[in-house]
Backbone as CSV, one residue per row, in Angstrom:
resi,resn,N_x,N_y,N_z,CA_x,CA_y,CA_z,C_x,C_y,C_z
1,MET,-3.029,-18.202,-10.564,-2.288,-17.270,-9.066,-1.561,-17.841,-8.208
2,ALA,-0.861,-17.075,-8.063,1.294,-17.313,-7.623,0.753,-17.779,-6.369
3,SER,1.706,-18.856,-6.168,1.842,-19.356,-4.882,2.606,-18.633,-3.641
4,LEU,2.371,-18.281,-2.463,3.658,-18.095,-2.030,3.873,-18.662,-0.837
5,SER,5.045,-18.827,-0.996,5.950,-20.097,-0.072,6.489,-19.924,1.046
6,LEU,7.328,-20.443,2.260,8.506,-20.366,2.501,9.088,-19.340,2.368
7,THR,7.682,-18.304,3.248,7.769,-17.132,3.217,8.445,-16.282,5.505
8,ASP,8.966,-15.247,5.123,9.903,-14.626,6.001,8.452,-14.104,6.930
9,SER,7.614,-13.378,6.479,6.796,-12.825,7.264,5.182,-12.943,5.639
10,SER,3.564,-12.531,6.770,3.374,-12.485,5.893,2.001,-12.307,5.451
11,GLN,0.641,-11.467,5.449,-0.711,-10.795,5.471,-1.035,-10.368,4.797
12,LEU,-2.425,-11.322,5.195,-4.387,-11.459,4.914,-4.044,-10.399,4.942
13,THR,-4.591,-9.323,3.668,-5.339,-8.243,4.340,-6.954,-7.827,3.488
14,SER,-7.708,-7.105,4.032,-9.175,-7.746,3.720,-9.952,-6.715,4.453
15,ASP,-11.249,-6.159,4.011,-12.514,-5.926,5.058,-13.430,-6.920,5.272
16,SER,-13.152,-8.062,6.424,-13.867,-8.660,7.346,-15.468,-7.927,7.259
17,GLN,-15.667,-7.426,7.277,-17.101,-6.746,7.247,-17.808,-6.333,6.700
18,HIS,-17.460,-7.372,5.001,-18.295,-6.787,3.942,-17.650,-8.068,2.936
19,LEU,-18.660,-9.086,3.157,-18.564,-10.130,1.822,-17.770,-9.445,0.265
20,GLY,-16.635,-10.097,0.141,-16.384,-9.968,-1.470,-15.768,-8.434,-1.768
21,ASN,-15.201,-8.086,-0.419,-14.605,-6.815,-1.304,-13.177,-6.807,-0.281
22,THR,-12.920,-6.043,-1.446,-11.068,-5.658,-1.533,-10.212,-6.605,-0.391
23,ALA,-9.275,-7.842,-1.596,-8.029,-8.590,-0.824,-7.349,-9.147,-1.285
24,VAL,-5.635,-9.077,-0.633,-4.464,-9.118,-1.186,-3.766,-9.753,0.334
25,ILE,-3.005,-10.372,-0.862,-2.143,-11.527,0.605,-0.619,-10.949,-0.317
26,ALA,0.159,-10.243,0.840,1.617,-9.520,1.077,2.627,-11.069,2.047
27,ALA,3.558,-10.839,1.148,4.543,-12.280,1.465,5.837,-11.023,2.251
28,MET,6.518,-11.660,2.074,8.438,-10.847,2.866,9.231,-11.927,2.642
29,TYR,10.499,-11.517,1.860,11.647,-13.234,1.351,12.587,-11.689,2.246
30,GLY,13.912,-12.364,2.304,14.892,-11.352,2.775,14.419,-10.890,4.525
31,PRO,15.391,-10.167,4.851,16.981,-10.341,3.469,17.732,-12.001,3.177
32,VAL,17.868,-11.969,2.173,18.692,-12.933,0.902,19.769,-12.281,0.353
33,GLU,20.734,-13.501,-0.300,21.543,-13.036,-0.912,20.590,-11.923,-2.925
34,VAL,21.328,-11.813,-3.023,20.595,-10.661,-3.614,22.351,-10.912,-5.398
35,LYS,20.968,-10.857,-6.879,22.249,-11.399,-7.610,22.948,-9.894,-8.100
36,LEU,23.792,-10.310,-8.248,25.479,-9.763,-8.673,25.301,-8.049,-9.463
37,GLN,23.875,-8.319,-10.839,23.644,-7.159,-11.208,23.103,-5.949,-9.839
38,LYS,22.171,-7.092,-9.455,21.628,-5.449,-8.259,22.292,-5.002,-6.856
39,ILE,23.113,-5.360,-6.216,23.447,-5.705,-5.607,24.869,-4.032,-5.347
40,SER,24.430,-3.506,-3.967,25.192,-2.267,-3.900,25.906,-2.541,-1.692
41,ILE,27.004,-2.048,-2.733,27.677,-2.302,-0.964,26.855,-0.929,0.235
42,GLU,25.603,-0.415,0.114,25.467,1.045,0.844,24.270,0.329,0.782
43,LYS,23.676,-0.611,0.578,21.874,-1.186,1.263,21.178,-1.955,0.938
44,ALA,20.909,-2.931,1.391,20.267,-4.243,0.485,18.947,-3.214,-0.734
45,SER,18.827,-4.253,-1.482,18.534,-4.316,-3.192,16.074,-4.098,-2.890
46,VAL,16.316,-3.435,-2.632,14.483,-3.479,-2.236,13.669,-4.054,-3.779
47,GLU,13.160,-5.248,-3.922,12.150,-4.940,-5.264,10.750,-5.541,-4.539
48,ALA,9.685,-5.468,-5.424,8.440,-5.860,-5.858,7.554,-6.466,-6.513
49,VAL,6.450,-7.390,-6.374,6.568,-8.671,-7.246,4.819,-8.628,-7.277
50,TYR,3.904,-7.825,-8.247,2.192,-8.107,-8.380,2.159,-8.814,-9.007
51,HIS,0.838,-9.635,-8.053,0.106,-10.809,-8.803,-1.067,-10.357,-9.026
52,PRO,-2.222,-10.069,-10.223,-3.686,-10.015,-10.897,-3.440,-11.382,-9.757
53,LYS,-5.612,-11.169,-9.600,-6.058,-12.322,-9.477,-5.724,-13.113,-10.824
54,SER,-5.674,-12.674,-11.849,-6.104,-14.162,-12.760,-4.889,-13.556,-13.841
55,GLY,-4.072,-14.307,-15.160,-3.163,-13.760,-16.330,-2.098,-13.222,-15.326
56,ALA,-1.262,-13.230,-16.899,-0.324,-12.722,-16.494,-0.281,-10.823,-16.063
57,PRO,0.655,-10.340,-15.562,0.088,-8.722,-14.889,0.823,-8.325,-16.305
58,ARG,0.121,-6.951,-15.473,-0.482,-6.147,-17.224,0.649,-4.697,-17.048
59,ILE,0.469,-3.969,-17.913,1.407,-3.036,-17.249,0.797,-1.958,-16.574
60,ALA,-0.242,-1.907,-16.368,-0.827,-1.476,-14.606,-0.013,-1.755,-13.833
61,ASP,0.039,-3.779,-13.495,0.471,-4.110,-12.891,2.014,-3.394,-12.275
62,LYS,2.750,-3.297,-12.810,3.980,-2.702,-13.256,4.187,-1.596,-12.557
63,ALA,3.241,-1.064,-12.867,2.784,0.912,-12.287,2.569,-0.135,-10.626
64,ARG,1.735,-0.597,-10.372,1.710,-0.921,-8.751,2.598,-0.915,-8.113
65,GLU,3.253,-1.912,-9.014,4.701,-2.489,-8.414,5.912,-1.147,-7.971
66,HIS,5.743,-0.707,-8.568,6.687,0.619,-8.849,6.723,1.102,-7.480
67,LEU,5.429,1.605,-7.170,5.141,2.825,-5.686,4.913,1.864,-4.958
68,ILE,4.426,0.669,-5.080,4.914,-0.416,-3.542,6.527,-1.022,-3.115
69,ARG,6.995,-0.786,-4.612,8.744,-1.441,-3.736,9.150,0.597,-3.186
70,ASN,8.416,1.581,-3.947,8.714,2.734,-3.482,8.430,2.706,-2.016
71,THR,7.832,3.123,-1.815,6.820,2.772,-0.619,7.843,1.676,0.303
72,CYS,7.546,0.906,0.246,8.428,-0.254,0.595,10.207,0.252,1.460
73,GLU,11.191,0.081,0.758,12.045,1.208,0.138,12.549,2.031,1.218
74,ILE,11.668,3.179,0.685,11.790,3.836,2.312,11.534,4.230,3.257
75,SER,10.392,2.864,3.914,9.874,2.601,5.643,11.561,1.871,5.655
76,LEU,11.820,0.766,4.842,13.569,0.161,5.455,14.158,1.017,6.297
77,VAL,15.285,-0.029,6.844,16.411,1.032,7.104,17.484,-0.075,6.183
78,ALA,17.752,0.376,4.847,17.935,-1.004,4.054,19.487,-0.808,4.596
79,THR,20.061,0.491,4.678,21.641,0.324,4.924,22.723,-0.576,6.334
80,LEU,20.935,-1.439,7.324,21.441,-2.045,7.852,21.618,-3.553,7.186
81,HIS,21.455,-4.058,5.875,21.576,-5.343,5.276,21.680,-4.567,3.668
82,PRO,23.285,-4.168,4.166,24.051,-4.557,2.602,23.941,-5.543,1.666
83,ARG,24.550,-5.791,0.796,24.661,-6.004,-0.543,23.423,-8.353,0.249
84,SER,22.576,-7.499,0.003,21.229,-8.289,0.466,19.718,-8.086,-0.426
85,SER,18.873,-8.808,-0.543,17.834,-8.923,-1.852,16.523,-8.594,0.169
86,ILE,15.746,-7.821,-0.465,14.458,-7.823,0.278,13.450,-7.930,-0.315
87,LEU,12.307,-9.000,-0.383,11.814,-8.895,-2.033,10.274,-9.571,-0.974
88,ILE,8.847,-8.208,-1.703,8.077,-8.301,-1.399,7.055,-8.202,-2.493
89,VAL,6.545,-9.451,-2.370,4.814,-9.758,-4.086,3.595,-9.901,-3.134
90,VAL,2.961,-9.067,-3.710,1.101,-9.104,-3.101,1.094,-10.141,-4.675
91,GLN,-0.161,-10.545,-3.739,-1.116,-11.714,-4.471,-2.269,-10.281,-4.676
92,GLU,-3.194,-10.785,-4.948,-4.465,-9.721,-5.832,-5.900,-11.011,-5.516
93,MET,-6.357,-10.944,-4.497,-7.164,-12.298,-4.088,-8.692,-11.910,-4.866
94,GLN,-9.166,-10.784,-4.591,-10.642,-9.694,-4.434,-10.536,-8.431,-5.115
95,ASP,-10.845,-7.603,-5.604,-11.075,-6.426,-6.219,-12.544,-5.804,-5.680
96,SER,-12.902,-5.365,-5.315,-14.632,-4.974,-5.135,-14.857,-4.397,-4.180
97,GLY,-13.397,-2.882,-4.550,-13.447,-1.493,-3.680,-12.968,-1.439,-2.254
98,GLY,-13.878,-0.486,-1.954,-13.687,-0.846,-0.675,-12.929,-1.575,0.718
99,SER,-11.719,-0.874,1.478,-10.858,-2.037,2.056,-10.427,-1.505,3.482
100,LEU,-11.305,0.041,3.878,-10.270,0.764,5.044,-10.274,0.009,6.355
101,LEU,-11.504,-0.366,6.835,-11.062,-1.014,8.215,-10.149,-2.199,8.507
102,PHE,-9.975,-2.584,7.104,-9.367,-3.703,7.377,-7.805,-3.421,6.374
103,TYR,-7.441,-2.978,6.714,-6.361,-2.526,6.617,-5.221,-3.043,6.877
104,GLU,-3.433,-2.654,6.767,-2.541,-3.030,7.078,-1.330,-2.751,6.418
105,PHE,-0.267,-1.903,7.014,0.846,-1.658,6.638,1.817,-0.686,7.651
106,CYS,2.278,-0.513,6.938,3.757,0.388,7.935,4.730,1.058,7.315
107,ALA,5.306,1.700,7.130,5.621,2.420,5.299,6.468,3.766,6.201
108,PRO,6.783,4.351,5.626,8.023,5.785,5.344,8.091,6.467,4.804
109,TYR,8.914,6.822,4.725,9.329,8.671,3.346,10.357,8.988,3.975
110,LYS,11.530,9.856,3.708,12.084,9.918,3.129,12.787,11.707,1.818
111,ARG,11.699,10.915,0.696,12.076,11.438,-0.347,10.772,12.647,-0.383
112,PRO,10.496,13.656,-1.513,9.674,14.543,-0.666,8.672,13.645,-1.513
113,SER,7.494,13.856,-1.937,5.929,13.183,-2.060,5.976,13.102,-3.996
114,MET,5.715,11.612,-3.609,6.098,11.333,-5.288,4.319,11.126,-5.285
115,LYS,4.669,11.038,-6.853,2.719,10.039,-7.539,3.557,9.447,-8.828
116,ILE,2.957,8.742,-8.963,2.767,8.200,-10.289,1.912,8.168,-11.144
117,ASP,2.594,8.692,-12.246,1.874,9.281,-13.259,1.712,8.122,-14.323
118,CYS,1.026,7.748,-13.561,0.118,6.458,-15.008,-1.043,6.356,-15.456
119,THR,-1.699,6.026,-15.880,-3.103,6.166,-16.356,-3.816,4.286,-16.044
120,LEU,-4.095,3.576,-14.225,-4.093,2.963,-14.278,-6.308,2.279,-14.223
121,GLY,-6.664,3.677,-15.263,-8.057,3.089,-14.878,-9.049,4.138,-13.013
122,LEU,-9.723,4.036,-13.357,-10.635,5.134,-11.866,-11.232,3.299,-11.586
123,GLY,-10.116,3.835,-9.845,-10.523,2.497,-9.751,-9.944,1.761,-8.428
124,VAL,-8.523,1.936,-8.947,-6.990,1.548,-8.672,-6.812,1.841,-7.759
125,GLU,-7.193,3.266,-7.313,-6.177,3.768,-5.735,-6.938,2.829,-4.754
126,VAL,-8.249,2.265,-5.085,-8.954,1.147,-2.691,-8.029,0.471,-3.332
127,LEU,-8.158,-0.947,-4.563,-6.938,-1.293,-3.952,-5.422,-1.354,-3.886
128,LEU,-4.991,-0.346,-4.989,-3.452,-0.114,-4.307,-2.908,0.415,-3.388
129,ALA,-3.958,1.409,-1.895,-3.897,0.826,-0.926,-4.262,0.202,-0.238
130,CYS,-5.013,-1.204,-0.904,-4.974,-1.652,0.330,-3.510,-2.860,0.099
131,ALA,-3.158,-3.040,-1.399,-1.656,-3.630,-1.696,-0.226,-2.798,-1.379
132,VAL,-0.243,-1.539,-0.966,0.258,-0.719,-0.458,0.551,-1.268,1.539
133,ASN,-0.453,-1.237,2.044,-0.901,-1.905,3.096,-0.563,-3.594,3.908
134,ALA,-0.948,-3.739,2.841,-0.772,-5.208,3.126,1.331,-5.243,2.773
135,ALA,2.046,-5.011,2.114,2.444,-5.124,1.979,3.392,-4.317,3.264
136,CYS,2.952,-3.800,3.898,3.784,-2.851,4.798,3.395,-3.689,6.742
137,LEU,2.486,-4.150,5.857,2.100,-5.275,7.440,3.133,-5.997,7.199
138,ALA,3.648,-6.925,6.047,4.484,-7.218,6.269,5.606,-7.622,6.677
139,LEU,6.042,-6.374,6.118,7.001,-5.925,6.473,7.581,-6.059,8.640
140,ILE,6.101,-5.578,9.024,5.961,-5.281,10.724,6.293,-6.604,10.373
141,ASN,5.485,-7.544,10.211,5.836,-8.938,10.482,6.808,-9.351,10.875
142,SER,7.775,-8.712,9.994,8.593,-9.781,9.479,9.949,-9.262,10.807
143,GLY,9.454,-8.446,11.745,10.567,-7.761,11.917,11.729,-7.099,12.303
144,ILE,11.871,-6.647,10.647,12.657,-6.011,9.620,12.309,-4.258,10.023
145,SER,13.539,-3.633,10.240,14.246,-2.653,11.161,13.549,-1.683,9.968
146,MET,12.926,-0.969,10.274,11.783,0.095,9.958,12.130,1.663,10.740
147,LYS,11.724,2.301,9.712,11.240,4.341,9.781,10.714,4.716,10.601
148,PHE,9.189,4.335,10.252,7.634,4.540,10.969,7.025,2.968,9.713
149,LEU,5.926,3.915,10.755,4.595,3.227,10.029,3.874,4.393,8.659
150,VAL,3.669,3.889,7.928,2.536,4.398,7.220,0.676,4.141,6.863
151,ALA,-0.086,5.142,6.752,-1.278,3.864,6.346,-1.251,5.169,4.530
152,ALA,-2.541,4.036,4.130,-3.386,4.689,2.637,-4.490,4.227,2.471
153,VAL,-4.986,5.624,2.362,-6.639,5.606,2.132,-6.953,6.290,1.026
154,SER,-7.645,5.440,0.078,-8.271,5.948,-0.614,-9.503,6.805,-1.066
155,CYS,-9.623,7.952,-1.724,-11.257,8.162,-1.868,-11.470,8.446,-2.950
156,MET,-12.969,8.997,-3.107,-13.340,9.377,-4.790,-14.036,10.208,-4.535
157,ILE,-14.353,11.577,-5.831,-14.944,12.946,-6.006,-15.879,11.420,-7.205
158,ASP,-17.520,11.848,-7.059,-18.384,11.526,-7.767,-19.227,13.233,-8.797
159,GLN,-19.873,12.172,-9.598,-20.513,13.881,-10.304,-20.593,14.855,-9.608
160,GLN,-21.686,14.763,-7.979,-21.771,15.661,-7.462,-21.393,16.463,-6.995
161,ASP,-20.007,16.513,-7.248,-19.178,16.866,-6.618,-18.152,16.774,-4.228
162,SER,-18.876,15.614,-4.731,-19.539,14.789,-3.043,-17.805,13.983,-2.969
163,ILE,-17.273,13.615,-2.007,-15.759,12.975,-1.012,-16.433,11.905,-0.718
164,ILE,-16.126,10.817,-1.127,-16.056,8.966,-0.637,-14.918,8.713,-0.444
165,LEU,-15.034,7.933,0.456,-13.923,7.651,1.153,-13.919,6.527,0.788
166,ASP,-12.143,4.795,0.774,-12.590,3.604,1.065,-14.314,3.811,0.063
167,PRO,-14.852,4.227,-1.461,-15.316,3.698,-2.142,-15.176,2.145,-2.156
168,ASP,-16.958,1.950,-2.595,-16.972,0.149,-3.084,-16.955,0.150,-4.622
169,ASN,-16.432,-0.558,-5.555,-17.384,-1.254,-6.895,-18.557,0.029,-7.874
170,LYS,-19.615,-0.079,-6.889,-20.932,-0.169,-7.326,-20.955,1.449,-6.855
171,GLN,-19.727,2.200,-6.117,-19.999,3.473,-5.861,-19.217,4.083,-7.025
172,LEU,-18.200,3.462,-7.680,-16.918,4.338,-8.594,-17.588,4.220,-9.967
173,LEU,-18.977,3.495,-9.972,-19.185,4.011,-11.441,-19.776,5.483,-11.688
174,ASP,-20.072,5.581,-10.321,-20.500,7.412,-10.563,-19.323,8.061,-9.689
175,SER,-17.825,8.233,-10.200,-17.116,8.282,-10.131,-16.468,9.513,-11.321
176,LYS,-15.700,10.604,-10.997,-14.884,11.475,-12.055,-13.618,11.167,-12.140
177,ALA,-13.408,11.197,-10.558,-11.766,11.211,-10.047,-11.725,10.094,-8.450
178,THR,-10.580,9.819,-8.705,-10.124,8.497,-7.644,-8.853,9.080,-6.994
179,LEU,-8.419,8.950,-5.626,-7.457,9.400,-5.408,-6.729,8.709,-4.466
180,MET,-5.204,8.720,-4.141,-5.188,7.618,-2.933,-3.868,8.110,-2.304
181,PHE,-3.610,8.579,-0.939,-2.593,9.057,-0.672,-1.818,8.272,0.614
182,VAL,-0.886,7.818,0.795,-0.252,7.459,1.728,0.174,8.429,2.779
183,PHE,0.741,7.865,4.005,1.082,9.020,5.073,1.701,8.448,6.151
184,ASP,2.349,9.238,6.811,3.407,8.573,7.360,3.024,8.868,9.112
185,ILE,3.140,8.096,9.651,2.586,7.949,11.006,2.834,9.655,12.554
186,VAL,4.154,9.419,12.180,5.524,11.186,13.080,4.287,11.973,12.362
187,LYS,4.124,12.472,11.117,3.338,14.404,10.834,2.051,14.030,9.910
188,LYS,2.056,12.602,9.535,0.936,12.309,8.961,0.996,13.371,7.740
189,ASN,2.737,13.128,7.552,2.841,14.288,5.857,2.915,12.980,4.794
190,ILE,2.679,13.764,4.076,2.195,12.555,2.619,3.512,12.263,2.127
191,VAL,3.778,10.642,1.635,4.233,9.543,1.814,4.150,9.421,0.068
192,ALA,3.319,8.767,-0.471,2.573,8.549,-1.569,1.739,9.545,-2.264
193,CYS,1.011,10.017,-3.158,0.174,9.896,-3.501,-0.738,9.544,-5.136
194,HIS,-1.655,8.881,-5.464,-1.677,8.829,-6.825,-3.493,9.110,-6.926
195,THR,-3.015,9.209,-8.584,-4.199,9.738,-8.861,-5.490,9.426,-10.280
196,THR,-6.195,9.483,-10.508,-7.207,8.958,-11.794,-8.305,10.130,-11.628
197,GLY,-8.581,10.887,-12.712,-9.303,11.228,-13.114,-9.139,13.165,-13.884
198,THR,-9.692,13.984,-13.553,-9.926,14.938,-13.135,-10.515,16.401,-12.319
199,PHE,-9.733,16.915,-12.016,-10.264,17.596,-9.778,-10.422,19.424,-10.039
200,SER,-10.045,19.619,-9.804,-9.907,20.727,-8.875,-9.034,21.493,-7.933
201,GLN,-7.781,21.992,-7.034,-7.344,22.137,-6.468,-7.725,22.107,-5.214
202,THR,-9.342,22.527,-5.312,-9.842,22.775,-3.435,-10.346,21.122,-3.346
203,GLN,-10.279,20.739,-4.261,-11.254,19.501,-4.346,-9.931,18.820,-4.088
204,PHE,-8.054,18.440,-4.476,-7.753,17.296,-4.094,-7.946,18.030,-2.515
205,GLN,-7.269,19.279,-1.959,-7.163,20.047,-1.039,-7.761,18.464,0.222
206,GLU,-9.711,18.843,-0.552,-10.416,18.424,0.482,-10.455,16.741,0.608
207,SER,-10.043,15.994,-0.638,-9.799,15.568,-0.121,-8.521,15.203,0.304
208,LEU,-7.690,15.605,0.431,-6.438,15.247,1.365,-6.828,16.214,2.127
209,LEU,-7.511,16.605,3.082,-7.722,16.543,4.800,-8.472,15.243,5.193
210,LYS,-9.418,15.092,4.090,-10.667,13.915,5.143,-9.873,12.562,5.264
211,CYS,-8.770,11.913,4.004,-8.021,11.033,3.569,-6.664,10.641,4.852
212,ARG,-6.242,12.228,5.710,-5.799,12.279,6.649,-5.911,11.436,7.980
213,GLU,-7.285,12.477,7.218,-7.705,11.983,9.025,-8.132,10.734,9.477
214,ALA,-9.597,10.349,8.221,-9.005,8.785,8.084,-7.660,7.839,8.486
215,SER,-7.005,8.184,8.637,-5.575,7.077,8.579,-5.225,7.160,9.858
216,SER,-5.911,8.473,10.661,-5.749,7.486,11.864,-6.263,6.417,12.764
217,GLN,-7.745,5.764,11.593,-8.665,5.050,12.009,-7.910,3.920,11.860
218,ILE,-6.503,3.797,10.913,-5.873,3.115,10.794,-4.631,2.711,11.246
219,PHE,-4.057,3.557,11.581,-3.090,3.624,13.113,-3.372,3.279,14.100
220,THR,-4.657,3.621,14.297,-4.944,2.650,15.632,-5.670,1.418,15.525
221,TYR,-6.094,0.506,14.282,-6.403,-1.175,14.140,-4.764,-1.341,14.053
222,TYR,-4.079,-0.718,13.127,-2.541,-1.037,13.214,-2.346,-1.947,14.384
223,LYS,-2.354,-0.608,15.401,-1.782,-0.896,16.828,-2.442,-1.799,17.308
224,ASP,-3.944,-1.903,17.322,-4.851,-2.813,18.219,-4.586,-4.617,17.455
225,MET,-4.058,-4.764,15.682,-3.652,-5.394,15.813,-2.834,-6.911,15.514
226,VAL,-1.371,-5.196,16.160,0.339,-6.027,16.998,0.186,-6.591,17.557
227,LYS,-1.121,-5.473,18.716,-1.045,-6.349,20.233,-1.628,-7.902,20.156
228,LYS,-1.823,-8.705,18.914,-2.219,-9.721,19.047,-0.867,-10.755,19.236
229,TYR,0.025,-10.219,19.180,1.204,-10.995,18.862,2.890,-9.953,19.645
230,ALA,1.900,-9.496,20.370,3.336,-8.381,20.280,2.544,-8.219,21.712
231,ASN,3.307,-8.511,22.549,3.459,-7.484,24.125,3.898,-5.741,25.018
232,VAL,4.929,-6.003,24.007,5.838,-4.586,24.000,4.761,-3.746,23.770
233,MET,3.836,-3.499,22.892,2.561,-2.553,22.596,2.665,-1.523,23.770
């Protein structure tokens, strides 16, 4: 397990109402000096590193890094920190499925909705949503300037074509598809989307509507979370 030390901001994200549910730790470093080959005179260089619970990072972990980096990069006002680097590190602690109620995040968008087309296996959307939210909350906690907040929500479609929000590992055994959406706080537009499995266009739209509605709970929880240490909310 990687060690997160001397961070500028950190966040433990989990579902503490259910013992053993998904949990990750996210840390943010920066803005700091950037390597010469990654320097940009217009904005900060944003990087993300994902550490699995054990062992070396796999191809699936690199795909997670890609989505986390893109989401965080869009959320930041990177032009305020040219010629610098912002690093987000996410450490997986527990992967047990559902973790909707105790997410945290903040994020972004500017580009059209993006979809990472990688085969990570059914159920990874739950862990990925938790990681995105934790990373974004670490950015909020750091005080760095951001454009707006986002919330990541996951769901699954089971063999009976029912849509289940924030499924746990037991429910995922009966899934034929899993979906993860990231929404902005302004108009609830899609910032990012990741899916695995097979589903119809109608099922996609129904899943999108349910996840969009559920994102309101996450934004509300986020506000309550920030009120604990900030008096301006």
